[in-house]
C-alpha positions in Angstrom: 8.9 -11.4 -12.6 6.2 -9.2 -14.1 6.7 -7.8 -17.6 5.9 -4.2 -18.3 3.2 -4.0 -20.9 3.4 -0.4 -22.0 2.5 -0.6 -25.7 5.2 -0.8 -28.3 5.4 -0.6 -32.1 2.3 0.2 -34.0 0.2 -0.1 -30.8 2.2 2.6 -29.1 0.0 5.6 -29.9 0.7 9.1 -28.6 -1.0 9.9 -25.4 -2.1 13.4 -24.7 -5.1 15.3 -23.4 -6.7 17.5 -20.8 -8.5 15.8 -17.9 -10.3 16.8 -14.7 -8.3 14.4 -12.6 -5.1 12.5 -13.3 -4.5 9.5 -10.9 -0.9 8.3 -11.4 -0.6 4.8 -10.0 -3.1 1.9 -10.3 -2.6 -0.2 -7.2 -4.6 0.0 -4.0 -4.4 3.8 -3.3 -4.9 5.0 -6.8 -7.8 2.6 -7.5 -9.5 3.7 -4.2 -9.2 7.4 -5.3 -10.8 6.6 -8.7 -13.5 4.6 -7.0 -14.6 7.6 -5.0 -15.0 9.7 -8.2 -17.5 7.4 -9.8 -20.7 9.1 -11.1 -19.3 12.6 -10.9 -19.1 13.0 -14.6 -15.5 14.1 -14.3 -12.9 13.1 -16.9 -10.7 10.9 -14.8 -7.6 9.1 -16.2 -5.6 6.5 -14.2 -2.1 5.8 -15.4 0.3 3.0 -14.5 3.3 1.4 -16.2 1.7 -2.0 -15.6 -1.8 -3.3 -16.4 -4.3 -3.2 -13.5 -3.6 -6.1 -11.2 -0.5 -7.2 -13.1 2.2 -6.6 -10.5 1.6 -7.9 -7.0 3.3 -5.7 -4.5 3.0 -7.4 -1.1 1.9 -10.5 0.8 -1.7 -9.2 0.2 -3.4 -9.5 3.6 -5.9 -7.2 5.2 -8.5 -7.2 8.0 -11.5 -9.1 6.6 -13.9 -6.3 7.4 -12.1 -4.1 4.9 -12.8 -6.6 2.1 -16.5 -6.8 3.1 -16.9 -3.0 3.5 -15.6 -2.4 0.0 -17.4 -5.2 -1.8 -14.1 -7.1 -2.4 -14.9 -10.4 -0.7 -14.6 -12.2 -4.1 -10.8 -11.8 -3.9 -10.5 -13.5 -0.5 -8.4 -16.6 -0.4 -8.0 -17.6 3.3 -9.1 -16.3 6.6 -7.4 -16.4 10.0 -8.6 -15.7 13.5 -5.3 -16.0 15.3 -1.7 -15.0 14.9 1.1 -17.5 15.7 4.3 -15.7 16.9 7.6 -17.6 17.0 10.8 -16.5 18.9 14.0 -18.5 19.5 12.6 -19.3 23.0 9.1 -20.6 22.1 5.8 -19.9 20.3 2.8 -17.8 21.4 -0.7 -17.7 19.9 -2.7 -14.5 19.9 -6.4 -15.1 19.3 -7.6 -12.0 17.3 -10.8 -10.1 18.1 -11.3 -9.7 14.3 -10.2 -11.9 11.4 -7.5 -11.3 8.9 -7.6 -12.4 5.2 -5.2 -13.1 2.5 -6.5 -12.2 -1.0 -5.7 -12.6 -4.7 -4.1 -9.3 -5.9 -5.2 -9.4 -9.5 -8.8 -10.2 -8.5 -9.0 -7.5 -5.8 -7.7 -4.9 -8.3 -10.2 -6.1 -10.9 -13.1 -5.8 -8.5 -11.9 -2.4 -7.3 -11.5 -1.1 -10.8 -15.1 -2.3 -11.7 -16.3 0.1 -9.0 -15.0 3.1 -10.9 -15.8 4.7 -14.2 -12.4 6.2 -15.0 -10.3 5.6 -18.1 -7.0 3.8 -17.9 -3.8 3.8 -19.9 -0.4 2.1 -19.5 2.4 4.6 -19.4 5.5 5.3 -17.4 5.2 8.6 -15.5 8.5 10.5 -15.6 7.6 13.7 -13.7 5.6 16.9 -14.1 5.8 20.6 -14.6 2.9 22.4 -13.0 -0.3 20.8 -14.0 1.4 18.8 -16.8 2.4 15.2 -16.3 5.1 13.8 -18.5 5.0 10.2 -19.5 6.9 8.0 -22.0 4.0 8.3 -24.3 3.3 12.0 -24.2 2.0 14.7 -21.9 -1.3 15.1 -20.0 -2.7 17.9 -18.1 -5.2 18.3 -15.3 -6.0 20.7 -12.5 -6.1 17.8 -10.0 -3.2 15.4 -9.9 -2.7 12.4 -7.6 0.6 10.7 -7.0 0.0 7.1 -6.0 3.2 5.9 -7.6 4.9 4.6 -4.4 7.8 5.6 -2.2 9.7 7.3 -5.0 7.2 10.2 -4.9 7.7 10.8 -8.6 5.6 13.9 -8.9 7.1 15.7 -5.9 8.9 19.0 -6.3 12.7 18.4 -7.0 13.4 21.2 -4.5 14.9 20.2 -1.2 12.4 20.0 1.7 11.8 23.2 3.7 12.9 21.6 7.0 15.7 19.1 7.7 14.5 15.5 7.9 11.2 16.3 6.1 12.1 14.1 3.2 9.7 16.2 1.1 11.2 15.7 -2.4 11.9 12.6 -4.4 15.6 13.5 -4.7 16.1 13.6 -0.9 14.5 10.3 -0.2 16.6 7.3 -1.4 17.6 4.1 0.2 19.6 3.3 2.3 19.4 6.8 3.9 15.6 7.3 3.7 13.3 5.8 6.4 12.5 2.7 4.4 12.2 -0.9 5.4 13.0 -3.6 2.8 11.1 -6.8 2.3 11.4 -9.9 0.1 9.1 -12.9 -0.2 8.8 -16.1 -2.1 5.6 -17.8 -3.3 5.9 -21.6 -3.2 2.8 -23.7 -4.1 1.3 -25.4 -1.1 -1.2 -24.9 1.7 -1.1 -24.0 5.4 -3.5 -23.3 8.3 -1.7 -20.6 10.3 -0.7 -17.0 9.8 2.7 -17.0 11.3 5.5 -14.5 12.1 9.1 -15.0 13.3 10.8 -12.5 15.5 14.2 -14.2 15.3 17.6 -12.6 14.8 18.6 -15.7 12.9 16.5 -14.3 10.1 16.8 -10.6 10.6 18.4 -8.4 13.3 15.6 -5.9 13.3 12.4 -7.0 11.7 10.5 -10.2 11.3 9.8 -13.1 9.0 6.3 -14.3 7.9 4.3 -17.1 6.3 0.8 -16.2 5.1 -1.1 -19.0 3.4 -3.4 -18.0 0.5 -5.3 -21.1 -0.4 -3.0 -22.8 -2.9 0.2 -20.9 -2.2 2.3 -19.7 0.7 3.7 -16.2 0.9 7.0 -16.5 2.9 9.2 -13.6 3.5 11.5 -11.5 5.6 11.3 -7.8 6.3 14.1 -5.6 7.7 13.5 -2.3 9.4 17.2 -1.5 8.5 17.4 -0.9 4.8 21.1 -1.9 4.8 20.3 -5.5 5.7 20.0 -7.7 2.7 17.1 -10.1 3.1 17.5 -12.5 0.2 19.7 -15.1 2.0 17.5 -15.2 5.1 14.3 -15.3 3.0 15.7 -18.5 1.4 16.7 -19.8 4.8 13.2 -19.3 6.2 11.6 -21.0 3.2 14.0 -23.9 3.5 13.4 -24.2 7.3 9.7 -24.5 6.4 10.6 -27.2 3.8 9.3 -25.0 1.0 11.0 -24.2 -2.3 12.1 -20.5 -2.6 10.5 -19.6 -5.9 8.6 -16.7 -7.4 10.4 -13.9 -5.7 8.9 -10.5 -5.0 10.4 -7.6 -3.1 9.9 -4.0 -2.3 11.0 -1.0 -0.3 8.4 -0.1 2.4 8.2 3.4 3.9 7.9 3.5 7.7 7.5 7.2 8.3 4.5 9.4 7.4 5.3 12.1 4.9 3.4 15.3 3.9 0.4 14.3 1.9 0.2 17.4 -0.2 2.8 19.7 -1.8 3.0 22.1 -4.8 -0.6 21.3 -5.7 -0.2 17.5 -5.7 -2.2 15.0 -3.6 0.0 12.1 -2.4 -1.5 8.9 -1.3 -0.3 5.4 -0.3 3.4 4.8 -0.1 4.2 8.2 -1.7 2.8 9.7 1.5 4.3 7.1 3.8 0.9 5.6 4.4 2.3 2.3 5.6 2.1 1.4 9.3 5.5 1.1 11.1 6.2 -2.1 13.0 3.8 -4.3 11.0 4.5 -2.8 7.6 0.8 -3.0 6.8 0.1 -0.7 3.9 -2.8 -2.1 2.0 -5.5 -1.1 4.5 -4.0 2.4 4.9 -3.7 2.8 1.1 -7.4 2.2 0.8 -8.2 4.3 3.8 -6.3 7.4 2.7 -7.2 6.8 -1.0 -10.9 7.0 0.0 -10.2 10.2 2.0 -8.4 11.8 -1.0 -11.1 10.7 -3.4 -13.8 12.3 -1.3 -12.0 15.6 -1.2 -11.5 15.5 -5.0 -15.2 14.6 -5.5 -16.1 17.8 -3.6 -14.0 19.8 -6.0 -15.3 18.3 -9.3 -18.8 18.7 -8.0 -18.1 22.4 -7.3 -18.5 22.2 -3.5 -15.0 23.3 -2.6 -11.9 24.6 -4.3 -8.8 22.6 -5.1 -6.9 24.7 -2.6 -9.4 23.8 0.1 -9.2 20.1 -0.8 -5.4 20.2 -0.5 -5.7 21.7 3.0 -8.4 19.4 4.2 -6.7 16.2 2.9 -3.3 17.3 4.1 -4.8 18.0 7.6 -6.6 14.6 7.6 -3.3 12.7 6.9 -1.3 14.8 9.4 -3.9 14.1 12.1 -2.6 10.5 12.1 1.0 11.4 12.9 0.8 10.5 16.5 -0.5 7.0 15.7 2.4 6.4 13.3 4.9 7.9 15.8 4.0 5.5 18.6 4.1 2.5 16.2 7.5 3.7 14.9 8.7 4.0 18.5 7.7 0.4 19.1 9.4 -0.7 15.9 12.7 0.9 17.2 12.3 -0.7 20.6 11.6 -4.3 19.7 15.1 -5.1 18.3 16.7 -3.8 21.5 14.8 -6.1 23.8 16.8 -9.3 24.7 15.2 -12.3 22.9 14.3 -14.2 26.1 12.6 -11.1 27.6 10.8 -10.5 24.3 9.4 -14.1 24.4 8.2 -13.6 27.9 6.5 -10.3 27.0 4.8 -11.8 23.9 3.6 -14.7 26.1 1.9 -12.4 28.5 0.3 -10.6 25.5 -1.7 -13.7 24.8 -4.3 -12.7 27.5 -7.6 -12.1 25.8 -8.2 -8.7 27.5 -4.8 -7.4 26.2 -5.2 -8.8 22.7 -8.7 -7.3 22.4 -7.5 -3.9 23.6 -4.3 -3.7 21.5 -5.7 -5.1 18.3 -8.9 -3.1 18.7 -6.8 0.1 18.8 -4.7 -1.1 15.9 -7.7 -1.7 13.7 -9.1 1.8 14.7 -6.0 3.5 13.1 -7.8 2.9 9.8 -11.2 1.4 10.6 -13.3 -0.5 8.0 -16.3 1.7 8.9 -14.6 4.5 7.1 -15.1 2.8 3.7 -18.4 3.5 1.9 -20.4 0.5 0.8 -19.4 -0.5 -2.7 -21.2 1.6 -5.3 -23.8 -0.3 -7.4 -22.3 -1.6 -10.6 -23.4 0.0 -13.8 -22.5 -0.3 -17.5 -19.3 1.3 -18.4 -17.0 1.8 -21.3 -13.7 0.1 -20.9 -12.2 2.0 -23.9 -9.4 4.4 -22.9 -10.1 8.0 -23.3 -7.5 9.6 -25.7 -7.0 12.9 -27.3 -4.7 12.8 -30.3 -1.3 14.4 -29.8 
């Protein structure tokens, strides 16, 4: 398991200062925001309780064109042009109209970080009051604050949401009552040729299992749409069925409903805004996509081309415009577990037709298309030293 590396002892200096932008969270979404602010001259600080790239958060797969569009191909580990789907009644093969790649998480984060010129500090973010962010190393202030800290939505107002079911605050959004899926995977060493999923109630009543090869390891896991279903035993079962050792565990809660992307002056991106697709639980591509969108709005603010209030509205509207896409995927997520297994196998078998696969996967990719990503900015000399203002 990853070890938190927040500084201790003599290395634990006080952290304080005023910045133009504070980005809280240094995984896909937060790093994408910071990337978009490169070259603005703004004082941008990225915070995370772990070092950049230290704590892998998922099976780490993405449509290959997203890696290419963002200059991240150096992190690619394996590429797939088909998806193998297993049910208790047989196996179907869907030949994809685009390729999907697994990647190395630390390497991707490193490459993404090199495309920014922000400063970075390790610190645990505890909350905020107004434009002040409280950490376990001190307080920081900025007129523009981004919460990319995950589903806990740490920087949200502690007030209850304005409308029932809105799940607007952190205090009202907790498992098992919140709309969260749960996933667990193991990482045995080994190799494989196929990207596979299992829709099999032997492993999970509502959800799926997977095996994603990544060059010298396999990422084998089980995800449940029902947060009350414990997935450890069946993750071990799937690994053993594949004759792999269940080692190097990694798990997480996965949001499957879109949330408001702004609130009380804060920009929420990635899992904190529910930017994870229902049904497939794909959240990396969407984290990059919405992170870029958020970063572009912030760039307009720091360059004096719009106000912070205008940026909040524009980014909030952009995220909300995707509600219908998330809703139809959530409806499908709820439908699949109700379909009798034999009928589901027949339906998936018919989906192997090239015309249907091209149409459905084309629409799926268009939810967050790789064309949205700007080409990777040219690399330039940068100072890696953290920016600090003494307490």
